[in-house]
Each structure stands twice: as structure tokens, then as C-alpha cells.
matplotlib code that plots the C-alpha trace (Angstrom):
import matplotlib.pyplot as plt

x = [-16.0, -19.4, -21.4, -24.1, -21.5, -20.3, -23.6, -24.7, -24.8, -21.6, -18.6, -14.8, -12.0, -11.5, -15.1, -14.9, -11.7, -13.2, -16.3, -14.1, -11.9, -15.0, -16.5, -13.2, -13.1, -16.7, -15.9, -12.7, -14.5, -17.3, -20.1, -23.0, -23.1, -26.5, -24.6, -23.7, -24.6, -24.7, -27.6, -25.9, -25.3, -21.7, -20.6, -22.5, -20.7, -17.3, -18.3, -19.5, -16.3, -14.3, -16.6, -16.1, -12.3, -12.4, -14.6, -12.3, -9.3, -11.1, -12.0, -8.3, -7.3, -9.9, -8.7, -5.0, -5.9, -7.8, -4.8, -2.4, -4.6, -4.9, -1.1, -0.3]
y = [18.6, 19.3, 17.0, 16.7, 15.6, 12.7, 11.8, 9.3, 5.7, 5.7, 6.4, 6.4, 5.9, 9.7, 10.4, 7.8, 9.4, 12.9, 11.7, 9.9, 13.0, 15.2, 12.8, 12.7, 16.5, 16.5, 13.9, 15.5, 18.8, 17.2, 17.6, 15.1, 12.1, 13.2, 16.0, 13.6, 15.4, 12.2, 10.0, 7.4, 4.4, 3.8, 7.4, 7.9, 4.8, 6.2, 9.5, 7.7, 5.7, 8.9, 10.5, 7.5, 7.7, 11.5, 11.3, 8.6, 10.9, 13.8, 11.6, 10.7, 14.4, 15.3, 12.5, 13.6, 17.2, 16.1, 14.0, 16.9, 19.2, 16.6, 16.2, 19.9]
z = [-24.0, -22.4, -20.2, -22.8, -25.3, -23.2, -21.5, -24.2, -24.9, -26.8, -24.6, -24.8, -22.4, -22.5, -21.5, -18.7, -17.4, -17.5, -15.6, -13.0, -12.5, -12.1, -9.6, -7.7, -7.4, -6.2, -3.5, -2.5, -1.9, 0.1, -2.4, -2.1, -4.4, -5.7, -7.5, -10.3, -13.6, -15.7, -16.6, -18.8, -16.5, -17.6, -17.4, -14.1, -12.7, -13.6, -11.9, -8.8, -8.6, -8.7, -6.1, -3.8, -4.1, -3.7, -0.6, 0.9, 0.3, 1.9, 4.9, 5.3, 5.1, 7.8, 10.0, 9.6, 10.3, 13.5, 14.5, 14.0, 16.1, 18.8, 19.2, 18.8]

ax = plt.figure().add_subplot(projection="3d")
ax.plot(x, y, z, "-o")
ax.set_aspect("equal")
plt.show()
């Protein structure tokens, strides 16, 4: 499924899940939130929720890595 196929007014749970997962991976890898490829408000919101969760997880990993280095 391509972005143009799911970036529309009609959406499904599958398309929301895909957008969330993509956003999560972008956030996890430290990509900026402005990288969101979607224009549809609902799909973009799912992507942004995933991005926020991914960035939070990335921040935790960075914090843990810094902690491990500090005690080593």
C-alpha cells in the first residue's frame, strides 16, 4: 500500500496502523516531525502519534545509554 493510496478522506484501521508504525519508526530514528508524508488530518494524526511515541522511546534509549556510560 502506497502513501498516496491511504492519504485520502476515507481511511481504515489498517491505514491508521500503517501510518502510526511509520511515524513511530521516524520518531525512533530521530527524524523531524515535519517529515510526515501525509496530508489527510486523520492519517497525519495517526502518524504524529506514532512519531511522538517513537521519539519518547528514542529519548529513553539515549538516557539509558548515557546512564550506562556514566557508571561504566
